Every structure is written in C-alpha cells, then in structure tokens.
C-alpha positions as CSV (number, residue, x, y, z in Angstrom):
1,X,-39.5,-24.6,18.1
2,X,-42.6,-23.4,16.2
3,X,-45.3,-22.8,18.7
4,X,-43.1,-21.1,21.2
5,X,-44.1,-17.4,21.7
6,X,-41.8,-14.4,21.6
7,X,-43.5,-11.2,22.8
8,X,-41.7,-7.9,22.0
9,X,-42.6,-4.3,21.8
10,X,-41.6,-2.5,18.6
11,X,-41.0,1.2,18.6
12,X,-42.5,1.7,15.1
13,X,-41.8,5.4,15.0
14,X,-38.1,4.8,15.6
15,X,-38.1,2.0,13.1
16,X,-39.8,4.3,10.5
17,X,-37.5,7.2,11.1
18,X,-34.3,5.2,11.0
19,X,-35.3,3.3,7.8
20,X,-36.4,6.5,6.0
21,X,-33.2,8.2,7.1
22,X,-31.2,5.4,5.3
23,X,-33.3,5.9,2.2
24,X,-32.6,9.6,2.3
25,X,-28.8,8.8,2.5
26,X,-29.2,7.0,-0.8
27,X,-30.7,10.1,-2.4
28,X,-27.6,12.1,-3.2
29,X,-28.9,14.3,-6.0
30,X,-31.2,16.8,-4.4
31,X,-32.1,18.3,-7.8
32,X,-33.7,15.1,-9.1
33,X,-36.5,13.6,-7.0
34,X,-36.2,10.0,-8.3
35,X,-32.5,9.5,-8.3
36,X,-31.3,6.9,-5.8
37,X,-28.2,4.9,-5.2
38,X,-28.2,1.3,-4.0
39,X,-25.9,1.6,-1.0
40,X,-23.2,3.7,0.5
41,X,-20.5,2.3,-1.8
42,X,-22.5,2.6,-5.1
43,X,-21.0,5.1,-7.5
44,X,-23.9,5.5,-9.9
45,X,-27.7,5.7,-9.4
46,X,-29.8,2.8,-10.6
47,X,-33.4,2.4,-11.6
48,X,-33.9,-0.5,-9.2
49,X,-32.9,1.8,-6.4
50,X,-35.4,4.4,-7.5
51,X,-38.2,1.8,-7.4
52,X,-37.2,0.5,-4.0
53,X,-37.3,4.1,-2.6
54,X,-40.7,4.7,-4.0
55,X,-42.1,1.5,-2.6
56,X,-40.5,2.0,0.8
57,X,-41.7,5.5,1.1
58,X,-45.2,4.5,0.1
59,X,-45.3,1.7,2.7
60,X,-44.5,4.3,5.3
61,X,-46.8,7.0,3.9
62,X,-43.8,9.2,3.3
63,X,-44.1,10.1,-0.4
64,X,-43.7,13.7,-1.4
65,X,-46.5,15.9,-2.8
66,X,-48.1,15.4,-6.2
67,X,-45.7,17.6,-8.1
68,X,-42.6,15.7,-6.9
69,X,-44.3,12.4,-7.4
70,X,-45.1,13.4,-11.0
71,X,-41.4,14.4,-11.4
72,X,-40.3,11.1,-10.0
73,X,-42.6,9.2,-12.3
74,X,-41.4,11.2,-15.3
75,X,-37.8,10.2,-14.4
76,X,-38.8,6.5,-14.3
77,X,-40.7,6.8,-17.6
78,X,-37.5,7.9,-19.3
79,X,-36.2,4.3,-18.9
80,X,-39.0,2.7,-20.9
81,X,-38.1,1.1,-24.2
82,X,-40.3,0.9,-27.3
83,X,-41.4,-2.6,-26.4
84,X,-42.8,-1.3,-23.2
85,X,-40.1,-2.9,-20.9
86,X,-37.7,-0.8,-18.8
87,X,-34.0,-0.8,-19.2
88,X,-31.3,0.7,-16.9
89,X,-28.2,1.4,-19.0
90,X,-26.0,1.3,-15.9
91,X,-26.5,-2.4,-15.4
92,X,-27.7,-3.4,-18.9
93,X,-26.1,-6.5,-20.4
94,X,-23.6,-6.9,-17.5
95,X,-23.4,-9.5,-14.7
96,X,-26.7,-11.2,-14.0
97,X,-28.4,-8.9,-16.6
98,X,-26.3,-10.1,-19.5
99,X,-28.5,-11.3,-22.4
100,X,-31.7,-10.1,-20.7
101,X,-32.7,-13.3,-18.9
102,X,-36.3,-14.0,-18.1
103,X,-35.6,-14.3,-14.3
104,X,-33.7,-11.0,-13.6
105,X,-33.6,-9.0,-16.9
106,X,-35.9,-6.2,-18.0
107,X,-39.0,-8.1,-17.2
108,X,-37.9,-8.4,-13.5
109,X,-37.0,-4.7,-13.5
110,X,-40.4,-3.8,-15.1
111,X,-42.2,-5.7,-12.4
112,X,-40.6,-3.3,-9.9
113,X,-41.4,-0.3,-12.0
114,X,-45.1,-1.0,-12.2
115,X,-45.4,-1.1,-8.4
116,X,-43.3,2.0,-8.0
117,X,-45.4,3.9,-10.5
118,X,-48.6,2.8,-8.9
119,X,-47.3,4.1,-5.5
120,X,-46.5,7.4,-7.3
121,X,-50.1,7.5,-8.7
122,X,-49.0,6.8,-12.3
123,X,-49.3,3.9,-14.8
124,X,-47.0,2.6,-17.5
125,X,-47.6,4.6,-20.7
126,X,-46.5,2.2,-23.5
127,X,-48.1,-1.4,-23.4
128,X,-45.8,-4.4,-23.1
129,X,-44.9,-6.1,-26.3
130,X,-44.5,-9.4,-24.4
131,X,-48.2,-9.3,-23.6
132,X,-49.0,-10.0,-27.2
133,X,-46.3,-12.7,-27.4
134,X,-47.4,-14.5,-24.3
135,X,-51.0,-13.9,-25.0
136,X,-50.6,-16.7,-27.6
137,X,-51.9,-19.7,-25.5
138,X,-49.9,-22.3,-27.4
139,X,-46.7,-20.2,-27.0
140,X,-47.4,-19.9,-23.3
141,X,-48.0,-23.6,-23.0
142,X,-44.7,-24.4,-24.7
143,X,-42.8,-21.9,-22.7
144,X,-44.1,-23.1,-19.4
145,X,-43.3,-26.7,-20.3
146,X,-39.7,-25.7,-21.2
147,X,-39.0,-24.3,-17.7
148,X,-36.9,-26.2,-15.2
149,X,-39.4,-27.9,-12.8
150,X,-37.0,-30.7,-11.6
151,X,-33.8,-29.3,-10.2
152,X,-32.8,-26.8,-7.6
153,X,-33.2,-24.1,-10.2
154,X,-36.9,-24.2,-9.7
155,X,-36.6,-21.1,-7.7
156,X,-35.4,-19.4,-10.8
157,X,-38.4,-20.8,-12.7
158,X,-40.5,-19.1,-10.0
159,X,-39.0,-15.7,-10.8
160,X,-39.5,-16.3,-14.6
161,X,-43.2,-17.3,-14.2
162,X,-44.0,-14.5,-11.8
163,X,-42.4,-11.9,-14.1
164,X,-44.5,-13.0,-17.0
165,X,-47.7,-13.5,-15.0
166,X,-47.4,-10.1,-13.2
167,X,-46.9,-8.2,-16.4
168,X,-49.9,-10.0,-18.0
169,X,-52.1,-9.1,-15.1
170,X,-50.9,-5.5,-15.3
171,X,-51.6,-5.4,-19.1
172,X,-55.1,-6.8,-18.4
173,X,-56.0,-4.4,-15.6
174,X,-54.2,-1.2,-16.7
175,X,-53.9,-1.5,-20.5
176,X,-57.3,-3.2,-21.0
177,X,-55.7,-6.1,-22.8
178,X,-58.2,-8.9,-23.0
179,X,-55.8,-11.3,-24.7
180,X,-53.4,-10.9,-21.7
181,X,-56.4,-11.6,-19.4
182,X,-57.1,-14.9,-21.1
183,X,-53.4,-15.8,-20.9
184,X,-53.5,-15.2,-17.1
185,X,-56.4,-17.5,-16.8
186,X,-54.6,-20.2,-18.8
187,X,-51.4,-19.7,-16.7
188,X,-53.2,-20.1,-13.4
189,X,-55.1,-23.1,-14.6
190,X,-51.8,-24.6,-15.9
191,X,-50.1,-24.1,-12.6
192,X,-53.0,-25.7,-10.8
193,X,-52.7,-28.8,-12.9
194,X,-49.0,-29.2,-13.6
195,X,-45.9,-30.0,-11.6
196,X,-47.6,-29.5,-8.2
197,X,-47.2,-32.0,-5.4
198,X,-50.6,-32.5,-3.7
199,X,-48.7,-33.8,-0.5
200,X,-46.7,-30.6,-0.1
201,X,-48.7,-27.9,-1.9
202,X,-45.4,-27.0,-3.7
203,X,-44.2,-27.3,-7.3
204,X,-41.5,-29.4,-8.7
205,X,-39.9,-32.7,-7.7
206,X,-37.3,-31.7,-5.1
207,X,-37.0,-33.7,-1.9
208,X,-38.9,-31.6,0.6
209,X,-37.6,-33.8,3.5
210,X,-34.3,-32.1,2.8
211,X,-34.3,-28.7,4.4
212,X,-32.3,-27.0,1.6
213,X,-34.5,-28.4,-1.2
214,X,-37.7,-27.6,0.8
215,X,-36.6,-24.0,1.0
216,X,-35.8,-23.8,-2.7
217,X,-39.3,-25.3,-3.4
218,X,-41.0,-22.7,-1.1
219,X,-39.0,-19.9,-2.7
220,X,-40.4,-21.0,-6.1
221,X,-43.9,-21.3,-4.8
222,X,-43.8,-17.8,-3.3
223,X,-43.5,-16.4,-6.8
224,X,-46.6,-18.3,-8.0
225,X,-48.9,-17.7,-5.1
226,X,-49.3,-13.9,-5.6
227,X,-50.6,-14.5,-9.1
228,X,-53.4,-16.5,-7.5
229,X,-54.1,-14.2,-4.6
230,X,-54.1,-11.0,-6.7
231,X,-56.8,-12.6,-8.9
232,X,-58.7,-14.1,-5.9
233,X,-58.1,-17.6,-7.1
234,X,-58.1,-20.7,-4.9
235,X,-54.7,-21.7,-3.7
236,X,-54.2,-25.4,-4.7
237,X,-53.6,-27.7,-1.7
238,X,-53.3,-24.7,0.7
239,X,-53.3,-26.7,3.9
240,X,-50.4,-28.8,2.7
241,X,-48.7,-25.6,1.6
242,X,-49.1,-24.1,5.1
243,X,-47.5,-27.3,6.6
244,X,-44.6,-26.8,4.2
245,X,-44.2,-23.1,5.0
246,X,-44.2,-23.7,8.7
247,X,-41.5,-26.4,8.4
248,X,-39.1,-23.9,6.8
249,X,-38.7,-21.9,10.1
250,X,-35.2,-22.2,11.4
251,X,-33.9,-22.0,15.0
252,X,-33.4,-18.2,14.9
253,X,-37.0,-17.6,13.9
254,X,-36.2,-16.8,10.3
255,X,-37.3,-19.0,7.4
256,X,-35.0,-20.9,5.2
257,X,-31.9,-23.1,5.7
258,X,-28.9,-21.5,4.1
259,X,-29.9,-21.2,0.4
260,X,-28.2,-17.8,0.1
261,X,-25.4,-17.9,2.7
262,X,-23.3,-21.0,2.2
263,X,-25.6,-23.4,4.0
264,X,-25.7,-21.6,7.3
265,X,-29.3,-22.2,8.6
266,X,-29.1,-19.5,11.3
267,X,-28.9,-16.4,9.1
268,X,-31.7,-16.7,6.5
269,X,-31.8,-14.1,3.8
270,X,-34.4,-11.4,3.0
271,X,-35.7,-13.6,0.2
272,X,-36.0,-16.8,2.2
273,X,-37.8,-14.9,5.0
274,X,-40.4,-13.0,3.0
275,X,-41.0,-16.1,0.8
276,X,-42.5,-17.8,3.8
277,X,-43.7,-14.8,5.8
278,X,-45.8,-13.3,3.0
279,X,-47.8,-16.5,2.1
280,X,-48.3,-17.4,5.8
281,X,-49.7,-13.9,6.4
282,X,-52.1,-14.2,3.4
283,X,-53.1,-17.8,4.0
284,X,-53.9,-17.1,7.7
285,X,-56.6,-14.8,6.5
286,X,-58.0,-17.3,3.9
287,X,-58.2,-20.3,6.2
288,X,-58.4,-21.3,9.9
289,X,-56.0,-24.2,9.3
290,X,-53.2,-24.1,11.9
291,X,-53.8,-20.4,12.7
292,X,-52.3,-20.7,16.2
293,X,-49.1,-22.2,14.8
294,X,-48.9,-19.5,12.1
295,X,-49.4,-16.8,14.7
296,X,-46.7,-18.3,16.9
297,X,-44.3,-18.6,13.9
298,X,-44.9,-15.0,12.9
299,X,-44.2,-13.8,16.4
300,X,-40.9,-15.6,16.4
301,X,-40.1,-14.1,13.0
302,X,-40.6,-10.5,14.0
303,X,-37.5,-10.1,16.1
304,X,-35.4,-12.0,13.6
305,X,-36.4,-9.6,10.7
306,X,-35.8,-6.6,12.9
307,X,-32.3,-7.7,13.9
308,X,-31.2,-7.4,10.3
309,X,-31.4,-3.6,10.5
310,X,-27.9,-2.1,10.8
311,X,-26.6,1.0,12.5
312,X,-26.9,3.0,9.2
313,X,-30.7,2.4,9.4
314,X,-30.7,0.1,6.3
315,X,-31.3,-3.7,6.4
316,X,-29.0,-6.4,5.1
317,X,-29.8,-9.4,2.9
318,X,-27.9,-11.8,5.1
319,X,-26.0,-10.8,8.2
320,X,-22.1,-10.9,8.3
321,X,-21.9,-11.2,4.5
322,X,-21.3,-8.6,1.7
323,X,-24.2,-8.4,-0.7
324,X,-24.0,-8.6,-4.5
325,X,-27.2,-8.2,-6.5
326,X,-25.7,-9.2,-9.9
327,X,-23.8,-5.9,-10.6
328,X,-21.2,-3.8,-8.8
329,X,-23.6,-0.9,-8.7
330,X,-26.1,-3.1,-6.9
331,X,-23.8,-4.2,-4.0
332,X,-23.0,-3.5,-0.4
333,X,-20.3,-4.3,2.1
334,X,-20.7,-6.6,5.0
335,X,-23.3,-5.5,7.6
336,X,-24.2,-2.2,5.8
337,X,-27.7,-1.4,4.5
338,X,-28.7,-1.7,0.9
339,X,-31.9,-0.6,-0.9
340,X,-33.2,-4.0,-2.0
341,X,-33.0,-5.8,1.4
342,X,-34.2,-2.7,3.1
343,X,-37.3,-2.7,1.0
344,X,-37.9,-6.5,1.1
345,X,-37.4,-6.7,4.9
346,X,-39.7,-3.7,5.4
347,X,-42.3,-5.3,3.2
348,X,-42.0,-8.4,5.5
349,X,-42.6,-6.2,8.5
350,X,-45.6,-4.6,6.8
351,X,-47.2,-8.1,6.2
352,X,-46.3,-9.1,9.7
353,X,-47.8,-5.9,11.1
354,X,-51.1,-6.3,9.2
355,X,-51.4,-9.9,10.3
356,X,-50.4,-9.3,14.0
357,X,-52.5,-6.2,14.4
358,X,-55.0,-7.9,16.8
359,X,-52.2,-8.6,19.3
360,X,-51.5,-4.9,19.5
361,X,-47.7,-5.5,19.2
362,X,-47.1,-4.0,15.9
363,X,-49.8,-1.6,14.9
364,X,-49.0,0.7,12.0
365,X,-51.1,1.9,9.0
366,X,-49.0,0.4,6.3
367,X,-49.9,1.5,2.8
368,X,-50.1,-1.1,0.0
369,X,-50.5,-0.5,-3.7
370,X,-53.4,-2.1,-5.7
371,X,-51.2,-3.4,-8.4
372,X,-50.1,-7.0,-9.3
373,X,-46.7,-8.1,-8.0
374,X,-45.0,-7.9,-4.7
375,X,-46.7,-5.2,-2.7
376,X,-50.5,-5.5,-2.8
377,X,-53.0,-6.2,0.0
378,X,-56.3,-8.0,-0.8
C-alpha cells in the first residue's frame, strides 16, 4: 500500500564496492581502458557496455585519471560514423538492431555515447547529420504525427522521440546548432499540445484503468519528461502525472505490472522501475503535490531496487529470468548481473538517494553529468 513506510539502512560503501567489482569483472582487456563486456557469458566487447561502465563509474566517482579517460574517450570516438552517429559492428544490423530502427538503433546508442563522453570530460567531435534533417520543422511535424500514439507500442514511440529530442538538445548545446534548438522548442510545444491526456498527464489513448496499459503509458512518458526537465520547461498536467506514477507501484514496492516479465506484477523490470522513480524524484522537487505519498512510495521502492543485486555484484533486469537486450552479445543468464540493468538500477538508486537525502537513510555524493538524456541533475 502506497503510504506505508519501510525504513532500512543501506551500507552504501558495500553497495559501491560490490557494484564496481562487477563492472571490473566485465573489463577483461587490461590493455584497453574502454573495452567492456556485457555480462559473464558475453564473448565479445560492445560499445553499449563501454558506455554503461563510464556512466556507472562516474555516478560512483570512480573514473580513472585524465590520461585514461582520454584513452577511453578515444576508443569510443573510433565508433563514430561520418553522419555523426555511432555504430558498433558487433551488433550492427542484427536482432533488434537490424535496419537501424529509430527506437534502438544508432540513435539510441549515440544517446548513451553522449552521456558517457560527458562523464569522461569529452564531447562528440562530428555533428549529427540528423540534426539538419529533423531541424526542418515541417519534417519534424510529419514525423511526430506518423508515430504510434494509440497502441501498446507507445512505449516504443517514447524511445523514438527521446532519441531524436536528446540528440537535438545536444546539437544545440554542444555543437551550437541554432536550427536544432528551434526544433527542440517545436518538439516540446508539440508534445504539450498533442496526444496528451489532461486527466492522466500521460500521452496516448491506452486505458489507464488497466494496470498493464497504464504502465506502458508511463514508460512512454518517462522518455518525454527528461526533454522538458533538461530545458526547464513546465511539465504539462504534472499533478495528474504524479497521480498516474504513484498508481504504478506494485505490491513489492517496484513500479510496473508485468510489462517485461510475462505479466507477473511482482517482479518489475529495471525499465519499469526507473520510469516511475526518476520522474517522481524530479517532480517532488518541482511541486509540493502529494509529497508525503511520493516520499513513502520511494521508501518502499528502495529495498525492491536493492534486492535486484545478485551475488556477482551486478543487477538484473528482472529476477528469475534470463536477459536478452536484442543481441546475443547483450544477454545474461538467469539471476546473473549484466551491464545495462546494473547501470539503470544504480541510476535509480542515485535518484532515490538524492531525493531521500534529508531522511539520512541513503546519503552519498552521486555524480551526475550535465548533458541531455538519462543521467543529468537539474
């Protein structure tokens, strides 16, 4: 029940050391600073894994010295294409990544790269070609209108829009692209005015009285909200959004009702959890609406997120399930850690820690990047 309080003491130093030990296990090539594997059963290193390692180590203030960070950044730079996007030949055009889809292709990977490079003290060298394409307002309007806003695939639409919006924000702020800046303004205005339900604060037409469809709608909205908060824009219908977010909490304290694990509402995924935790943490600092309920919900969420850490020190996407992130080199066996869920659940803990700091339960100097995307603090 939301509103019930769960007090617990977190040994942050033990959590930090065990998590970083797992990250180190995924770094099997001691001669190359930036080379990381996704999990214990991965046979080849992947660029995604390198970005997760950089973002994780940055959160815990564990990055190496400047020379090694420069070497790491140089390694990542080697994956950039002429159009500015990044491509990993290990996963390219296979599995989810076939035909370079908007939601999980090179744009999604590049959104991870920009944060990793920011953590390492570097910027993307070659500007993004898509910034010019999506800087055309009429093209952007047509593209947005063509997305799926009506079915359960709206969560995929969320990824697509976040990828484009994040790269445009980066082009504006780091490549001084004024056209991209105008496109961001148009995008945020369009999202404020189109396909948003004023009674739920969520986008699309799914039935939010249905727990599964509500979770899908929240997962979509999570990808839009950081575009607003990074730019300091007002969140449309924020109080209704808070109501919707709180209603996604499940009996175990996680958020979500089985979108990623066969409908089991008791083992919410890393995505479902952070997609409610992150906006609740942000919105609690922007409004006093239901702050006591938010605080109670976050207290209940903390032990749930922590129980997803395994004996190897890594975290799982969902408990008691193998994990497949669209490619065999981005997979992990049941109840063993993997780089993506370890990063995403640690990021959840960082947002929880920064929000719960007044309670004294979970005090740690988490380090965030000032870069659009997943890992920034206002």
